[in-house]
KOLKOLFI-851895 format. One record per residue (C-alpha): x, y, z; residue in three letters. Coordinates in steps of 0.5 Angstrom, whole numbers, plus 500, padded with zeros to 3 digits. Layout:
> X, Y, Z, ALA
...
END
This chain:
> 890, 643, 425, MET
> 890, 637, 429, GLU
> 895, 636, 434, GLU
> 899, 630, 435, LYS
> 901, 631, 442, ALA
> 900, 636, 448, ASN
> 907, 638, 448, GLY
> 914, 636, 447, PRO
> 916, 630, 451, ILE
> 922, 630, 455, GLU
> 929, 627, 452, GLY
> 930, 626, 444, GLU
> 922, 626, 443, GLU
> 922, 633, 445, SER
> 926, 634, 438, ARG
> 920, 631, 434, ARG
> 915, 635, 431, PRO
> 908, 636, 435, VAL
> 904, 639, 429, ILE
> 905, 639, 422, ASP
> 910, 643, 419, GLY
> 908, 650, 415, PRO
> 903, 650, 409, THR
> 909, 652, 405, ASN
> 915, 648, 405, PRO
> 919, 654, 403, MET
> 918, 657, 411, VAL
> 924, 654, 414, THR
> 929, 657, 419, PRO
> 933, 660, 413, LEU
> 927, 664, 411, LEU
> 930, 670, 415, SER
> 934, 676, 414, ASP
> 942, 675, 414, LEU
> 942, 680, 420, TYR
> 939, 675, 424, GLN
> 944, 670, 424, PHE
> 950, 675, 424, THR
> 946, 678, 431, MET
> 946, 670, 433, ALA
> 953, 669, 432, TYR
> 955, 676, 436, ALA
> 950, 674, 442, TYR
> 953, 667, 442, TRP
> 960, 670, 441, LYS
> 959, 675, 447, ALA
> 956, 669, 451, GLY
> 949, 672, 451, LYS
> 945, 667, 447, HIS
> 941, 664, 453, ASN
> 939, 670, 456, GLU
> 932, 670, 457, ARG
> 928, 676, 453, ALA
> 921, 678, 451, VAL
> 919, 681, 444, PHE
> 913, 684, 442, ASP
> 910, 683, 435, LEU
> 905, 689, 434, TYR
> 903, 694, 428, PHE
> 903, 701, 429, ARG
> 897, 704, 425, LYS
> 891, 700, 422, ASN
> 891, 699, 414, PRO
> 886, 702, 409, PHE
> 885, 708, 412, GLY
> 881, 704, 417, GLY
> 880, 703, 425, GLU
> 881, 696, 426, TYR
> 885, 690, 423, THR
> 884, 682, 423, VAL
> 889, 678, 426, PHE
> 891, 672, 422, ALA
> 897, 668, 421, GLY
> 898, 665, 428, LEU
> 897, 658, 426, GLU
> 903, 658, 421, GLU
> 907, 661, 426, CYS
> 906, 655, 431, ILE
> 907, 650, 425, ARG
> 914, 654, 424, PHE
> 916, 653, 431, ILE
> 914, 646, 432, ALA
> 918, 644, 427, ASN
> 924, 649, 428, PHE
> 931, 645, 427, ARG
> 937, 647, 422, PHE
> 939, 641, 417, SER
> 946, 640, 416, GLU
> 945, 643, 409, ASP
> 942, 649, 412, GLU
> 948, 650, 417, ILE
> 953, 649, 411, ALA
> 950, 654, 407, PHE
> 950, 659, 413, ILE
> 957, 657, 415, GLN
> 959, 659, 407, ALA
> 955, 666, 408, SER
> 958, 668, 414, LEU
> 965, 671, 415, PRO
> 970, 665, 415, LYS
> 973, 668, 422, THR
> 966, 666, 425, CYS
> 968, 660, 430, GLU
> 966, 653, 428, VAL
> 963, 652, 435, GLY
> 957, 657, 433, PHE
> 955, 652, 428, TYR
> 955, 646, 433, ASP
> 950, 651, 437, TYR
> 946, 652, 431, LEU
> 945, 644, 431, ARG
> 943, 644, 438, GLY
> 937, 649, 438, ILE
> 930, 648, 437, ASP
> 924, 652, 440, CYS
> 922, 648, 446, SER
> 925, 653, 451, ASP
> 921, 659, 447, VAL
> 914, 661, 450, GLU
> 909, 664, 445, VAL
> 903, 668, 447, CYS
> 898, 671, 442, ALA
> 891, 674, 441, VAL
> 887, 668, 438, PRO
> 887, 668, 430, GLU
> 881, 672, 427, GLY
> 881, 677, 433, SER
> 880, 684, 431, VAL
> 886, 688, 434, VAL
> 889, 695, 434, PHE
> 895, 698, 434, PRO
> 901, 698, 439, LYS
> 897, 692, 443, VAL
> 902, 685, 442, PRO
> 899, 680, 437, LEU
> 904, 676, 440, LEU
> 909, 676, 446, ARG
> 915, 671, 445, VAL
> 919, 669, 450, GLU
> 926, 665, 450, GLY
> 933, 665, 449, PRO
> 935, 671, 446, ILE
> 939, 668, 440, ALA
> 933, 663, 438, VAL
> 928, 669, 439, VAL
> 931, 673, 434, GLN
> 932, 668, 429, LEU
> 924, 668, 429, LEU
> 923, 675, 428, GLU
> 923, 675, 420, THR
> 919, 669, 419, PRO
> 914, 671, 424, PHE
> 913, 678, 421, LEU
> 913, 675, 414, ASN
> 907, 670, 416, LEU
> 903, 675, 420, ILE
> 904, 681, 416, ASN
> 900, 679, 409, TYR
> 896, 674, 412, ALA
> 893, 680, 417, SER
> 893, 685, 411, LEU
> 889, 681, 407, VAL
> 884, 678, 412, ALA
> 883, 685, 414, THR
> 882, 687, 406, ASN
> 877, 681, 406, ALA
> 873, 684, 412, ALA
> 872, 691, 409, ARG
> 870, 688, 403, HIS
> 865, 684, 407, ARG
> 862, 690, 411, PHE
> 861, 694, 405, VAL
> 858, 689, 401, ALA
> 853, 687, 407, GLY
> 852, 680, 410, LYS
> 847, 678, 405, SER
> 851, 678, 399, LYS
> 855, 672, 397, LEU
> 863, 674, 396, LEU
> 867, 669, 392, LEU
> 875, 670, 392, GLU
> 877, 670, 384, PHE
> 884, 672, 385, GLY
> 889, 666, 384, LEU
> 891, 669, 377, ARG
> 893, 676, 379, ARG
> 896, 674, 386, ALA
> 903, 675, 387, GLN
> 906, 668, 386, GLY
> 903, 661, 388, PRO
> 904, 663, 396, ASP
> 901, 670, 395, GLY
> 895, 666, 392, ALA
> 894, 660, 397, ILE
> 895, 665, 403, GLY
> 890, 670, 400, ALA
> 885, 664, 399, SER
> 885, 662, 406, LYS
> 885, 669, 409, TYR
> 880, 672, 405, CYS
> 875, 666, 407, TYR
> 877, 668, 414, MET
> 876, 675, 413, GLY
> 868, 673, 411, GLY
> 869, 671, 404, PHE
> 864, 665, 402, ASP
> 868, 661, 397, ALA
> 874, 661, 393, THR
> 876, 659, 385, SER
> 883, 656, 388, ASN
> 882, 649, 388, VAL
> 889, 648, 391, GLU
> 886, 652, 397, ALA
> 880, 648, 397, GLY
> 884, 642, 398, ARG
> 889, 645, 403, LEU
> 884, 648, 408, PHE
> 877, 646, 406, GLY
> 874, 652, 403, ILE
> 868, 652, 399, PRO
> 870, 652, 391, LEU
> 866, 656, 386, ARG
> 867, 657, 379, GLY
> 863, 658, 372, THR
> 866, 658, 365, HIS
> 870, 663, 361, SER
> 869, 667, 355, HIS
> 874, 663, 351, ALA
> 869, 657, 353, PHE
> 863, 661, 350, VAL
> 867, 663, 343, SER
> 870, 656, 342, SER
> 863, 654, 339, PHE
> 861, 656, 332, MET
> 854, 653, 332, SER
> 849, 648, 336, PRO
> 851, 643, 330, ASP
> 857, 642, 334, GLU
> 854, 639, 340, ILE
> 854, 631, 339, MET
> 851, 628, 345, GLU
> 844, 632, 346, LYS
> 840, 627, 350, SER
> 839, 629, 358, LEU
> 835, 625, 363, PRO
> 830, 628, 367, SER
> 832, 630, 374, HIS
> 828, 625, 377, ASP
> 831, 620, 372, GLY
> 824, 618, 369, THR
> 825, 620, 362, SER
> 830, 623, 357, THR
> 830, 629, 353, CYS
> 833, 626, 346, GLU
> 835, 633, 343, ASP
> 836, 638, 349, PHE
> 838, 643, 344, VAL
> 832, 643, 340, SER
> 828, 644, 346, LEU
> 833, 650, 348, VAL
> 831, 653, 341, GLN
> 824, 652, 342, THR
> 824, 656, 348, TRP
> 828, 661, 345, LEU
> 823, 662, 340, GLY
> 817, 662, 345, LYS
> 821, 668, 349, ILE
> 822, 672, 343, LYS
> 815, 672, 341, TRP
> 812, 673, 348, SER
> 807, 678, 349, SER
> 812, 681, 355, LEU
> 818, 681, 352, LEU
> 816, 682, 344, HIS
> 821, 687, 341, GLY
> 826, 687, 346, ILE
> 831, 683, 342, PHE
> 832, 680, 335, GLY
> 837, 674, 333, GLU
> 841, 672, 339, THR
> 848, 669, 338, ASN
> 848, 662, 336, GLN
> 855, 660, 338, SER
> 853, 663, 345, GLU
> 847, 659, 345, LEU
> 851, 653, 343, ALA
> 856, 654, 349, ALA
> 850, 655, 354, PHE
> 847, 649, 352, ALA
> 853, 645, 352, SER
> 855, 647, 359, TYR
> 848, 645, 361, ALA
> 848, 638, 358, LEU
> 855, 638, 362, ALA
> 852, 641, 369, PHE
> 845, 641, 369, PRO
> 844, 642, 377, ASN
> 849, 647, 377, ASN
> 848, 651, 370, PHE
> 851, 658, 371, LEU
> 853, 662, 365, ALA
> 857, 668, 363, LEU
> 853, 672, 359, VAL
> 857, 678, 357, ASP
> 861, 675, 351, THR
> 857, 678, 346, TYR
> 851, 683, 348, ASP
> 848, 682, 355, VAL
> 841, 684, 354, MET
> 840, 682, 346, LYS
> 844, 675, 347, SER
> 847, 673, 353, GLY
> 840, 674, 357, ILE
> 835, 671, 352, PRO
> 840, 665, 351, ASN
> 841, 664, 358, PHE
> 833, 664, 359, CYS
> 832, 659, 354, ALA
> 837, 654, 356, VAL
> 834, 655, 364, ALA
> 827, 654, 361, LEU
> 829, 648, 358, ALA
> 832, 645, 364, LEU
> 826, 647, 368, ASN
> 822, 642, 363, ASP
> 826, 637, 366, LEU
> 826, 638, 373, GLY
> 833, 642, 374, TYR
> 833, 649, 376, LYS
> 839, 654, 373, ALA
> 843, 657, 378, VAL
> 844, 664, 375, GLY
> 848, 669, 371, ILE
> 855, 672, 371, ARG
> 856, 679, 369, LEU
> 864, 681, 367, ASP
> 863, 688, 364, SER
> 859, 694, 363, GLY
> 855, 698, 367, ASP
> 854, 693, 373, LEU
> 848, 696, 376, ALA
> 844, 697, 370, TYR
> 845, 691, 367, LEU
> 843, 687, 373, SER
> 837, 691, 374, SER
> 835, 690, 367, GLU
> 837, 682, 368, ALA
> 832, 682, 374, ARG
> 827, 685, 370, LYS
> 828, 680, 364, PHE
> 828, 674, 369, PHE
> 821, 677, 373, ASN
> 818, 677, 366, SER
> 820, 670, 364, ILE
> 817, 668, 371, LYS
> 810, 672, 370, GLU
> 810, 670, 362, GLU
> 811, 662, 363, PHE
> 809, 661, 370, ASN
> 816, 659, 372, VAL
> 817, 661, 380, PRO
> 824, 659, 380, CYS
> 826, 665, 375, PHE
> 824, 670, 381, GLY
> 830, 667, 385, LYS
> 835, 667, 379, MET
> 842, 669, 382, SER
> 846, 675, 379, ILE
> 854, 674, 380, THR
> 858, 680, 378, ALA
> 866, 681, 377, SER
> 870, 685, 373, ASN
> 876, 689, 378, ASP
> 871, 690, 383, ILE
> 874, 693, 390, ASN
> 871, 697, 396, GLU
> 869, 703, 392, GLU
> 866, 699, 387, THR
> 861, 696, 392, LEU
> 860, 702, 395, ASP
> 858, 706, 389, ALA
> 853, 700, 387, LEU
> 850, 700, 393, ASN
> 849, 708, 392, LYS
> 846, 707, 385, GLN
> 842, 701, 387, GLY
> 843, 694, 384, HIS
> 840, 687, 383, GLU
> 847, 683, 384, ILE
> 847, 677, 389, ASP
> 854, 675, 389, ALA
> 861, 678, 387, PHE
> 867, 675, 385, GLY
> 873, 679, 387, ILE
> 880, 678, 385, GLY
> 886, 683, 384, THR
> 884, 689, 389, TYR
> 883, 684, 394, LEU
> 889, 679, 394, VAL
> 894, 684, 392, THR
> 891, 689, 397, CYS
> 892, 694, 392, TYR
> 890, 700, 397, ALA
> 896, 699, 401, GLN
> 902, 695, 400, ALA
> 904, 692, 407, ALA
> 901, 692, 414, LEU
> 908, 694, 418, GLY
> 908, 689, 424, CYS
> 914, 690, 428, VAL
> 918, 686, 433, PHE
> 921, 689, 439, LYS
> 925, 687, 445, LEU
> 921, 689, 451, VAL
> 925, 686, 457, GLU
> 931, 682, 458, ILE
> 934, 678, 464, ASN
> 927, 681, 467, ASN
> 930, 688, 466, GLN
> 925, 692, 462, PRO
> 927, 695, 455, ARG
> 925, 701, 451, ILE
> 926, 703, 444, LYS
> 926, 711, 443, LEU
> 925, 715, 437, SER
> 923, 723, 435, GLU
> 917, 720, 432, ASP
> 912, 718, 438, ILE
> 909, 713, 434, SER
> 915, 709, 434, LYS
> 917, 709, 441, VAL
> 916, 702, 444, SER
> 912, 700, 450, ILE
> 917, 697, 455, PRO
> 916, 690, 459, CYS
> 913, 684, 459, LYS
> 905, 686, 459, LYS
> 898, 683, 460, ARG
> 893, 685, 455, CYS
> 885, 686, 456, TYR
> 879, 688, 453, ARG
> 874, 692, 457, LEU
> 867, 692, 455, TYR
> 861, 697, 456, GLY
> 854, 696, 458, LYS
> 852, 696, 451, GLU
> 856, 690, 450, GLY
> 861, 693, 445, TYR
> 869, 694, 447, PRO
> 870, 700, 450, LEU
> 878, 700, 450, VAL
> 884, 695, 450, ASP
> 889, 696, 456, ILE
> 896, 694, 457, MET
> 898, 693, 464, THR
> 905, 690, 467, GLY
> 905, 683, 468, ASP
> 905, 683, 475, SER
> 899, 688, 476, GLU
> 893, 685, 478, PRO
> 888, 684, 472, PRO
> 882, 689, 471, PRO
> 875, 687, 475, GLU
> 868, 687, 472, VAL
> 865, 693, 475, ALA
> 871, 696, 478, GLU
> 873, 703, 476, ARG
> 880, 703, 472, ILE
> 884, 709, 470, LEU
> 886, 708, 462, CYS
> 891, 712, 460, ARG
> 894, 714, 453, HIS
> 901, 711, 453, PRO
> 904, 718, 451, PHE
> 899, 723, 451, ASN
> 899, 726, 458, GLU
> 892, 729, 457, SER
> 888, 723, 454, LYS
> 886, 719, 460, ARG
> 879, 716, 462, ALA
> 876, 712, 467, TYR
> 872, 706, 465, VAL
> 868, 701, 469, VAL
> 868, 695, 465, PRO
> 862, 690, 465, GLN
> 866, 685, 462, ARG
> 873, 684, 462, VAL
> 877, 679, 456, GLU
> 884, 677, 457, GLU
> 887, 678, 450, LEU
> 894, 674, 450, LEU
> 893, 666, 451, LYS
> 899, 661, 451, CYS
> 899, 657, 445, TYR
> 906, 655, 446, TRP
> 909, 654, 453, PRO
> 916, 652, 452, GLY
> 915, 647, 457, LYS
> 914, 640, 456, PRO
> 909, 639, 462, ASP
> 904, 645, 460, GLU
> 899, 644, 456, ALA
> 898, 648, 449, ARG
> 892, 652, 447, VAL
> 889, 647, 441, LYS
> 889, 651, 434, LEU
> 882, 651, 432, PRO
> 880, 649, 425, PRO
> 880, 655, 419, LEU
> 872, 655, 420, LYS
> 872, 656, 427, GLU
> 877, 662, 426, ILE
> 872, 665, 421, ARG
> 866, 664, 425, GLU
> 870, 668, 431, ARG
> 872, 673, 426, CYS
> 865, 675, 424, ILE
> 863, 675, 431, LYS
> 868, 679, 433, GLN
> 867, 684, 427, LEU
> 859, 684, 429, GLU
> 861, 686, 436, GLN
> 865, 692, 434, MET
> 861, 699, 435, ARG
> 859, 701, 428, PRO
> 862, 708, 428, ASP
> 869, 704, 429, HIS
> 867, 700, 423, MET
> 865, 705, 418, ARG
> 868, 706, 411, ARG
> 869, 714, 412, LEU
> 872, 717, 418, ASN
> 871, 712, 423, PRO
> 872, 713, 430, THR
> 879, 711, 433, PRO
> 879, 705, 438, TYR
> 882, 707, 444, LYS
> 888, 703, 446, VAL
> 891, 705, 453, SER
> 896, 703, 459, VAL
> 895, 702, 466, SER
> 897, 708, 471, ALA
> 902, 704, 473, LYS
> 905, 702, 467, LEU
> 904, 709, 464, TYR
> 908, 712, 470, ASP
> 914, 707, 469, PHE
> 914, 708, 461, ILE
> 916, 715, 462, HIS
> 920, 714, 468, PHE
> 924, 709, 463, LEU
> 924, 714, 458, TRP
> 927, 719, 462, LEU
> 932, 715, 464, ASN
> 934, 712, 458, GLU
> 934, 718, 453, ALA
> 941, 722, 453, PRO
> 941, 729, 456, VAL
> 943, 734, 452, GLY
> 948, 740, 454, GLU
> 947, 747, 452, LEU
> 954, 751, 451, GLN
END
């Protein structure tokens, strides 16, 4: 999103939006849990509302049984805070929702707040990320930052989950296959559909069927026709306009339908294909001819309405050969049911036979697209069986994240008034890592990331070729020395909270997608594999390790035995 200024301007101008608002107009300061407002009131009542606090937003476990996650949703968070202001209607609703004992001065306080004094540092969107490492570090007046918790979690949880799901589908399908997101009709409402299209594209998909997402984000659009279009025709006689100019415009075929029927006869009695099929469905032939007349440069047909090999493929080939006579090249077919591995292989054989029999080279490159409730397991099974599919249209399992309902990001206080805070739990995975931190990715000699390490904010950064002790945050015996060949600091300041400090420019979606693909390619293959992936190491510095356990012991109640 193009920025309108480098930061807020002093005085009244600082209250004006500096970038466009959230994509979804429902993302307002009221898109929050009630307890955020009750806590804000309690902070205000106690005079704590302006105390400086630091929160980390992170997740505890990678999704889908994997060992990596793709971070998404940052741009929407920045759009949200850039426009964070309560309207009078919103304040009136809050006042009506809170107990009548709440003092009127609190609502005057709400009228005056924005995010000009909030600092947001984050991992760049599209990065590969891991548990415990902060995706966002949010610092500011505690009451204001608390009001950001629920919207931030809402904007990041699903975005990161679906982007990761898309990346996993891409990994299984392979780099050479075209991946099309077809999930609009099955997504959880309009916003789920729009978000899915955006973040699936970020995660490595090539195009979407969602026209509105194409308009909003510049995602390439792809689509064919439905079974209804095919079955809506009864016979070729229904086609009233049968003429089609040649591709170069030098001539016109006055009866394209007759040309198609002539080619169907040639196919039926050709030496290589004789006996493979009998009479094809004429209503399907009419539908294909009509669609080709409408889109001669983009003819891609759905061939499984009646019978793929006995009708759909021969009818498609007849239309494609007629188009070829006029200088056009058909795109290919889509399979939406049946044994996709078998049917794609048989279709490829048919195309190759047409290529040899009639000396039509373009049939050797005919595209085969498959849909029909495809998921990771389907892609994996097709790869093992062997297939001839060039593109996959994937919907339900992709956009609903059917394999896992939520990522589980959390938002935890790690420091207030420069005093580190820790959240304890009997479940070690839920113990937070205290204090304001800096985060680094250490790379090895082969160019792969080796480990992410968190340090205290005041610690010196790791240096290239320097021997660094990396410790598991909670397991005393898990530790290793690392001599990094490259050090990358992960958190960058996207919203400085000060008028005189420049923000990191938000990149366009295409650049985020490129970053995501590049980052995934940089990962060691054993971290990426679908089955039994190797866990990626997340660590803390020796100094931070000692401090975590000092604070843990200091904060944990001491029991008494009697």
